N, C-alpha and C positions, 0 to 999 in steps of 0.2 A: 620773284613770282608774286603777282598780285592776287590775293585771295578775296573772294567776295564773301562778306559776312551775311548770313541769313538770320533773321530775327525769329526766334521761336517764342510762342506765348509761354508764360510761366505756368507750370502745371498746377492744377487745383486739387484739393482733397476730394476723394471720392471718384477720381478719374485717373486713368493710366494713359499717359501720353507716350507715343512711340514715334521715334524718328528712324527710318530705314534709309540710310544714305552712305555714300563712300566716306573714307577717312578724311577727306578734305573738309568735312563739316565740323571737325573738332574745334577750330577757333570759334565758330558760332555757338557750340555747346559750352565753351568756356565763358562766353559772354553771358549766356543764360545762367550759368553757375555763379558768375560774379554778381548778378542781380539778386539771386537767392542768398548769397553770402552777405550782401549788404543789408538784407532783411533779418538775418539771424542765422542760426546754425543750419547746416546742410550736410547730409551724409552722401558720400560718393563711393560706389563700389565699381572698381575698374576691372573689367573682365578681359580686356585686350591689351593691357599695359600701354594705354594711349593717353592717359591723363597728362595734360600739358600745363605744368605749373607756371611757365613763363607766359603763356597766352592768358592764363587766368590773372596773373599779376598785372599784365598790360591792360586787361579789361577793367580790373579794379582801379588801377591808376588813372584811367580815363574818367572814373566816377568819384573818386575820393583820394584824399592825401593820406588817409589812415589805412594803407594797404595791409600792413602787418596785422592790424586788428581784424580786418575782414578775412585775411588768409587763415587766421586761427579759428574762424567759424566753419571752415571746411574740414570735415572728418573723412579722411581717405583710407580705404582698404582695398587691397588688390587680391583678386581671386585668380588663381592660375589653373584650377581644374574645376570640372563641373561639381565635384564633391564639395570643394571650398565655396563655390557660389551658393549652393543649397545651405551650407552651414552658416554663411554670413547673413543670408536672407532670414534664416530662422532666428538670428539674434537681434534683428532690427526691431526697434520699438515702433509701435503704431501710435505715436503721440503728437502728431502734427508736424514733425520735423520733415522737411522735404528730402526725398530720396532720389538720387540720380544714379542710374546704372549704365556704365559705359561699355559698349561692345559686349553685351551680355552673352550672345551666342558663341563667341570665340571659345569660351570654356567648354562648350558642348560639342565642339568639332574634334575632340580628342579621339583619334582612331584606335588608341589603345584601350578604350572603353567600348564595349559592345553597343551597337546602336540602340537596341531595346532598353539597355540600362540608361543610356543618355536621355532617351525619350521619357523614361520614368522619372529621372532626376529633373528634367525640364518641367514635367508636369507638377512635381513637388514644388519647384521654384515658382512657377506661375501661381500655384495656390497660395504660397506665402506672399507673393506680390499682391494678389487680390486682397488678402487679409490686411496687409499694411496700407493699401490704398484707401481703405474705408475711412482712415483717420489722417493719413499723410499724403501729400502730393507725390506722385511717382512719375519720373520721366525715364524712359529707356531708349538707348541708342543701340541699334544693331547695324553693323557695317555691311553695306551692300557690296557684294563681291563682284569683280569684273567678269568672272566666268563662274556663276553659281552652279552647284551640283544639285542633284535631286535631294541629297541629304540636307543641304542648306535650306531648301524650300520646305522640307519636312519639319525642320526645326523652327522656321520662321512662321509657318501657318498658324500654330496655336497662339503665338504672340499677336499676330494680326487680328485673330478672332477675339482676343481678350481686350485689346486696346480700345479706348474710347475716342482718342484723337490720334490720327495717323498722318505723318508727313513722310512721303517717299520722294527722295531727291536722287537725281542721276548726275553723273559726272558730265559736265558740258562737253560736247564734241567740238573739236576745232575744225573750222572749215578747211577744206583742202586748198592748199596754196597753189594757184595756177602760175606756172612760169611764164614770164613775158615772151611774146612771140618774137620780138626783135631785140 
């Protein structure tokens, strides 16, 4: 399967960059992460268990022979619940280190936590992201779902309102294949 790589601008301090796209965008995000890792340390919080170390290594290998050194620049944490997401964001430094949050909203789709509580935790998370973004570049990827629910939109709207740069990508549709007449 041939994947098209999309080039995203590198996030800048004082701004929050948001990518709302299907999972197929992960290789493009790994390319952006590789560029950041070649410049210095970068912190990644993976909310959807989608970090692709192999894609990151391939992207780094295309740029440098010192792949291991660059990989050590990537500090990875995984959040499995909305509570863990808030706790991890609360511990992040606002010291200029770029922050990349992968599939942030997946942790807030937990049906075992009441929606009002998830919205409150999301609000806390977004306040933390705003604080961090004053000193550090922040890029957030939210996975666009093929059949979004009202809850998905309710969680996405505050992110869209907060972000400075927004990229919304859709899965390309395949043209219908017409069978030959004869």
